[in-house]
KOLLO-620651 format. One record per residue (C-alpha): residue number from 1; residue in one letter; chain; z, x, y. Coordinates in steps of 0.5 Angstrom, whole numbers. Layout:
// residues N
[r NUM 'A' 'A' [Z X Y]]
...
// end
This chain:
// residues 99
[r 1 'X' 'A' [188 313 255]]
[r 2 'X' 'A' [181 313 252]]
[r 3 'X' 'A' [177 307 255]]
[r 4 'X' 'A' [173 303 250]]
[r 5 'X' 'A' [166 306 251]]
[r 6 'X' 'A' [169 313 250]]
[r 7 'X' 'A' [172 311 243]]
[r 8 'X' 'A' [166 306 241]]
[r 9 'X' 'A' [162 313 242]]
[r 10 'X' 'A' [166 318 239]]
[r 11 'X' 'A' [167 313 233]]
[r 12 'X' 'A' [159 312 232]]
[r 13 'X' 'A' [158 319 233]]
[r 14 'X' 'A' [162 321 227]]
[r 15 'X' 'A' [159 315 223]]
[r 16 'X' 'A' [153 319 224]]
[r 17 'X' 'A' [156 325 222]]
[r 18 'X' 'A' [158 322 216]]
[r 19 'X' 'A' [151 320 214]]
[r 20 'X' 'A' [149 327 215]]
[r 21 'X' 'A' [146 326 221]]
[r 22 'X' 'A' [147 329 229]]
[r 23 'X' 'A' [145 328 236]]
[r 24 'X' 'A' [140 333 240]]
[r 25 'X' 'A' [139 333 247]]
[r 26 'X' 'A' [132 336 248]]
[r 27 'X' 'A' [127 337 254]]
[r 28 'X' 'A' [120 336 253]]
[r 29 'X' 'A' [114 333 257]]
[r 30 'X' 'A' [115 326 259]]
[r 31 'X' 'A' [107 325 255]]
[r 32 'X' 'A' [111 327 249]]
[r 33 'X' 'A' [117 322 249]]
[r 34 'X' 'A' [114 318 244]]
[r 35 'X' 'A' [112 324 239]]
[r 36 'X' 'A' [119 327 240]]
[r 37 'X' 'A' [123 321 239]]
[r 38 'X' 'A' [119 319 232]]
[r 39 'X' 'A' [120 326 229]]
[r 40 'X' 'A' [128 325 228]]
[r 41 'X' 'A' [127 318 226]]
[r 42 'X' 'A' [122 319 220]]
[r 43 'X' 'A' [125 326 219]]
[r 44 'X' 'A' [132 322 218]]
[r 45 'X' 'A' [130 318 212]]
[r 46 'X' 'A' [131 320 205]]
[r 47 'X' 'A' [125 320 203]]
[r 48 'X' 'A' [119 324 200]]
[r 49 'X' 'A' [115 323 206]]
[r 50 'X' 'A' [120 326 210]]
[r 51 'X' 'A' [121 332 206]]
[r 52 'X' 'A' [113 334 206]]
[r 53 'X' 'A' [114 331 215]]
[r 54 'X' 'A' [120 336 215]]
[r 55 'X' 'A' [116 342 211]]
[r 56 'X' 'A' [110 342 215]]
[r 57 'X' 'A' [113 341 221]]
[r 58 'X' 'A' [117 348 219]]
[r 59 'X' 'A' [111 351 217]]
[r 60 'X' 'A' [107 351 223]]
[r 61 'X' 'A' [113 352 228]]
[r 62 'X' 'A' [116 358 224]]
[r 63 'X' 'A' [114 365 227]]
[r 64 'X' 'A' [111 370 224]]
[r 65 'X' 'A' [116 376 223]]
[r 66 'X' 'A' [115 381 228]]
[r 67 'X' 'A' [110 387 226]]
[r 68 'X' 'A' [110 394 228]]
[r 69 'X' 'A' [104 397 232]]
[r 70 'X' 'A' [103 390 235]]
[r 71 'X' 'A' [100 393 241]]
[r 72 'X' 'A' [95 398 237]]
[r 73 'X' 'A' [93 393 233]]
[r 74 'X' 'A' [91 389 238]]
[r 75 'X' 'A' [87 394 242]]
[r 76 'X' 'A' [83 395 236]]
[r 77 'X' 'A' [81 388 236]]
[r 78 'X' 'A' [79 388 243]]
[r 79 'X' 'A' [72 388 245]]
[r 80 'X' 'A' [71 395 248]]
[r 81 'X' 'A' [73 399 241]]
[r 82 'X' 'A' [65 398 239]]
[r 83 'X' 'A' [62 399 246]]
[r 84 'X' 'A' [61 407 246]]
[r 85 'X' 'A' [64 407 253]]
[r 86 'X' 'A' [64 414 256]]
[r 87 'X' 'A' [70 414 260]]
[r 88 'X' 'A' [70 422 261]]
[r 89 'X' 'A' [71 424 268]]
[r 90 'X' 'A' [68 430 272]]
[r 91 'X' 'A' [74 436 273]]
[r 92 'X' 'A' [75 436 280]]
[r 93 'X' 'A' [79 442 283]]
[r 94 'X' 'A' [82 438 289]]
[r 95 'X' 'A' [81 440 296]]
[r 96 'X' 'A' [85 445 300]]
[r 97 'X' 'A' [91 443 304]]
[r 98 'X' 'A' [93 448 309]]
[r 99 'X' 'A' [101 448 310]]
// end
């Protein structure tokens, strides 16, 4: 048998699904609780402001596509590039070892 509370939750979630909404469980900092709760509330509205907010959040979170040769580009941007460092070492033969 299904308890009345489980049945109520199931019906509530099916009504959300009919409206095109879904529940999510997220982890975040306690200080961001109000912000995290307010975003879905505002984005679930069917207004132009919600669309703009959705686009802004998506754009700011979207990651740049992976580029090849990222390490080489980072090294070229590093400060020692134009520093004219002398990185040559004197050639040493080493020591003789008696085996």
